[in-house]
C-alpha positions as YAML, in Angstrom:
chain: A
units: angstrom
residues:
- id: 1
  name: UNK
  ca: [8.28, -13.43, 22.67]
- id: 2
  name: UNK
  ca: [9.04, -16.25, 24.38]
- id: 3
  name: UNK
  ca: [6.95, -17.94, 26.55]
- id: 4
  name: UNK
  ca: [5.10, -14.18, 27.17]
- id: 5
  name: UNK
  ca: [8.70, -12.79, 27.90]
- id: 6
  name: UNK
  ca: [10.26, -10.01, 25.37]
- id: 7
  name: UNK
  ca: [13.39, -11.24, 24.71]
- id: 8
  name: UNK
  ca: [15.33, -8.43, 22.46]
- id: 9
  name: UNK
  ca: [13.72, -5.26, 24.20]
- id: 10
  name: UNK
  ca: [15.10, -2.62, 21.50]
- id: 11
  name: UNK
  ca: [13.71, -5.15, 18.77]
- id: 12
  name: UNK
  ca: [9.79, -5.22, 20.72]
- id: 13
  name: UNK
  ca: [10.14, -1.35, 20.81]
- id: 14
  name: UNK
  ca: [11.31, -1.19, 17.47]
- id: 15
  name: UNK
  ca: [7.83, -3.01, 17.04]
- id: 16
  name: UNK
  ca: [5.74, -1.07, 18.65]
- id: 17
  name: UNK
  ca: [6.50, 2.04, 17.13]
- id: 18
  name: UNK
  ca: [5.99, 0.55, 13.60]
- id: 19
  name: UNK
  ca: [2.49, -0.32, 14.79]
- id: 20
  name: UNK
  ca: [2.19, 3.14, 16.02]
- id: 21
  name: UNK
  ca: [2.80, 4.55, 13.18]
- id: 22
  name: UNK
  ca: [0.25, 2.17, 11.08]
- id: 23
  name: UNK
  ca: [-2.14, 3.19, 12.57]
- id: 24
  name: UNK
  ca: [-1.87, 6.88, 12.69]
- id: 25
  name: UNK
  ca: [-0.72, 6.46, 8.89]
- id: 26
  name: UNK
  ca: [-4.72, 5.52, 7.89]
- id: 27
  name: UNK
  ca: [-5.60, 8.61, 10.20]
- id: 28
  name: UNK
  ca: [-3.37, 10.62, 8.03]
- id: 29
  name: UNK
  ca: [-4.18, 10.00, 4.67]
- id: 30
  name: UNK
  ca: [-8.08, 10.65, 4.47]
- id: 31
  name: UNK
  ca: [-8.10, 13.66, 2.70]
- id: 32
  name: UNK
  ca: [-4.81, 13.69, 0.90]
- id: 33
  name: UNK
  ca: [-4.50, 13.69, -2.60]
- id: 34
  name: UNK
  ca: [-0.37, 12.82, -2.40]
- id: 35
  name: UNK
  ca: [0.26, 9.85, -0.13]
- id: 36
  name: UNK
  ca: [4.06, 11.82, -0.32]
- id: 37
  name: UNK
  ca: [2.28, 14.47, 1.79]
- id: 38
  name: UNK
  ca: [1.45, 11.87, 5.23]
- id: 39
  name: UNK
  ca: [5.04, 12.19, 6.66]
- id: 40
  name: UNK
  ca: [7.20, 9.99, 8.44]
- id: 41
  name: UNK
  ca: [7.31, 9.39, 12.03]
- id: 42
  name: UNK
  ca: [10.35, 9.03, 13.07]
- id: 43
  name: UNK
  ca: [11.57, 5.67, 14.10]
- id: 44
  name: UNK
  ca: [8.48, 3.99, 11.32]
- id: 45
  name: UNK
  ca: [10.77, 4.66, 7.80]
- id: 46
  name: UNK
  ca: [10.15, 1.17, 6.76]
- id: 47
  name: UNK
  ca: [6.59, 0.62, 7.55]
- id: 48
  name: UNK
  ca: [5.92, 4.37, 6.24]
- id: 49
  name: UNK
  ca: [7.18, 3.00, 3.34]
- id: 50
  name: UNK
  ca: [5.73, -0.57, 3.06]
- id: 51
  name: UNK
  ca: [1.93, 2.20, 3.57]
- id: 52
  name: UNK
  ca: [2.72, 5.15, 1.01]
- id: 53
  name: UNK
  ca: [4.14, 1.51, -1.76]
- id: 54
  name: UNK
  ca: [0.34, 0.68, -0.18]
- id: 55
  name: UNK
  ca: [-1.56, 3.23, -0.78]
- id: 56
  name: UNK
  ca: [0.14, 4.17, -3.79]
- id: 57
  name: UNK
  ca: [-0.59, -0.06, -5.40]
- id: 58
  name: UNK
  ca: [-4.23, 0.42, -4.01]
- id: 59
  name: UNK
  ca: [-4.89, 3.45, -6.30]
- id: 60
  name: UNK
  ca: [-3.54, 2.33, -9.63]
- id: 61
  name: UNK
  ca: [-5.62, -0.47, -8.73]
- id: 62
  name: UNK
  ca: [-9.32, 1.85, -8.48]
- id: 63
  name: UNK
  ca: [-7.64, 3.08, -11.08]
- id: 64
  name: UNK
  ca: [-7.21, 0.47, -13.56]
...
């Protein structure tokens, strides 16, 4: 976004989907034993992978 104008609508839409996906992943992880049980949201696979990696990292640090 430049001066309040979206320059690349496709990229903007993907970013918005990723943000929404991150919010959904956080809600879905509660009560799960295995982070891999949280399904990916269509179009937000990259953010899902980052989220899953972050969960595993946090679990490893908590167990140390």
